[in-house]
Residue, then its C-alpha position, 0 to 999 in steps of 0.5 A: m500500500r502507498l500512503i498518499f495523504k494523511d489528514p492531521s485531523r485524523r479524518e481522512v487518508r488517501l491510499a493506493p492499493e498495490n496488491l491483493d493483500d492491500l485490497w484485504h486491508l482496505h476491506n477491513l479498513i473501510e466501514k459502513g458510514d465512511v465516505v470513500e472517493a475514487w475514479t469509477f465508470r457510470t452511465r449518466d442519467s440523461r433526461e433529455d429527448d430521445k435523440l440522446r438515448s444512445d448517449k445514455m448507455k455510454k459509461e463515463r469515467m468520473r470521480l465519485a464519492l459514496r457513503v458506504e453501505d457495504v464492502e465485499f470481495a468479488e468472488f473469484v476475481d481480485r477486486l474489492r467492491i464498495l457499495g453505497r449512495i453517491v454523495g459527491g460527483p456530477e450533479e445528476t448522479t448525486g443521491g443514486h446508488h453505485t458500486i466502486t470496483l477497486e483493483a490492485d493498481p498503484r495508479q488507482d487511488i482511493r480517499i477514505g473519510k471517517e466522521r468519527g476520525f481514524q483510530d489507532h487500530h486503523y492507522a496500525r493497519i495502514k502502517e502494516s500495509v505500507e511497511a509490507a510494500k517496502r519489503p522486496i518481492l525478489v532480488i535479481v542479479s543480472m551478470d556476465d563475466e564483465e559486469a553485474t547489476i543487483a536490483l530489488l523487485r518491489q511492489y512499485g517497481v525495480q530498485p537498482m542496488a549495485n553495479i559491479k565491474g568484473r576483472t576476469g581476464g577474459k571469458m576463456y579464464p573464468s577461474t582466475s584470481g581476477a574472477d574470484e575477486y569479481y565474484g567476491s565483490l559481487f557476493s559481498a554486495l549481494k549479501h548486503a542487498r538481500p534481506a533474510s529469506a528473500p528469494c533471489i534469481v541470477v540471470g545472464p548469458g554464458f557460464a558466469r552465473e553458474h561459476f558465481l553460484d559455485f563460488i557461493r556454494s563453496r563458501e556459504p552453501d546455506f546462502m543458496k536457499g531460495v536462489v535459482t538461475e536462468g539464462t538471458g541474452q543480456a547482462g546488467s540493467v538491460g538483463v534485468q528488464e529482459a527477465l521482466k519482459r520475458g516473464i522469467v521473474e513472474r514464472i520463478q515467483q509462481e514456481q516458488q509459491v507453488g513449492k512452498d504451498t505444496q510443502l506445507v499442504e503435504e506436511l498438513f496431510s502427513e500430520i492428519a494421517k498420523d492423527e497428530l499435529a494438524t486440524y482442519g475445518k472452520k470450527e476445529t481450526r477456530e478452536a485450535l487458534e483460540r486455545g493458542a495451539g495453532r502453529l500455522l493457519l492455512v487458508t485457500d485464496d478463495i476462502m480468504r476473500k469470504p467472511e469466514g476466511e477474513d475472520l480466521l485471518r484476523l483471529a490468527k493475527q490477534v493470537n500471534t499465529p502466522s498464516h499462509i494463503v494457498a492458491v487453488t490453481h494447483e494441486a496442493g491448493k485443490k487438496l486443501q480445498a477438498l478439506g474445506g479450504i481451512a486448516a492449521l498445523l499445531r504446536y500441540r494437541g488440545 
């Protein structure tokens, strides 16, 4: 989430949602009676003669303010729907009902006003979503044997972190002392730039990226957790953009997410088979969270958008139990969905 404006009187904020998590935060932030304002599309009410009827059906982009009556996730699509009565906008629209549909788009901002003012827990939620946006999604190293660029992929774009020049003595001699010096400088910069547990992809042409990963394995093998590599035609900043345009970064992220989902769901089923540290179902999972037995809450992404999913995610946060969203687009998600889409790994059995 990006915070655009915060009213000192605590009555108004302007925010830009950047991902699905931000829409979930907005769902919990916006309450009945609030006034929200955003860009939307609406058919103008024309009361003129019949020759304007064709124009009547055309939807126009306009800025409208609504007095909120309901807020809901649109099922099966990553959108937030805000329903209410129009209290601001073109004169002919005022008083009517409308639905503003928000997507995770940093170019789409929303103004939220609260007559009784924003409370501390409202600001805590906004702060949490803003801080999450600062954390990198992925670390990218784009290199050959002459240069390397380290960049962080954040929700709002790519942030260059370092450019390292190589002194390898030529492409035919990748294991010279010059190469070791180059790889050492690059590894030092990467350790500084990569936050703990952040996934990392190393791209570039030729064999330099493989030699660099061998260099890391021989010195700090634990650092290789979450590191993958793939070839590109270019190195440096151009190679970073190539990886983004070709969808390499998106595919690697999806593969890593599927791998994490699969690992956790398999662990869940293993514990269920042994009748040990796992439970599933809305009632059973809630009871486990309430007595402090939950180690990790698992919910599918479709359940997350529904009231029971939101309620459990909120409860997990209150009792300091981590949660993980599992996509239903792959086999692990379908297996969890067959259990009702809600489960938990446990610290102990109650």
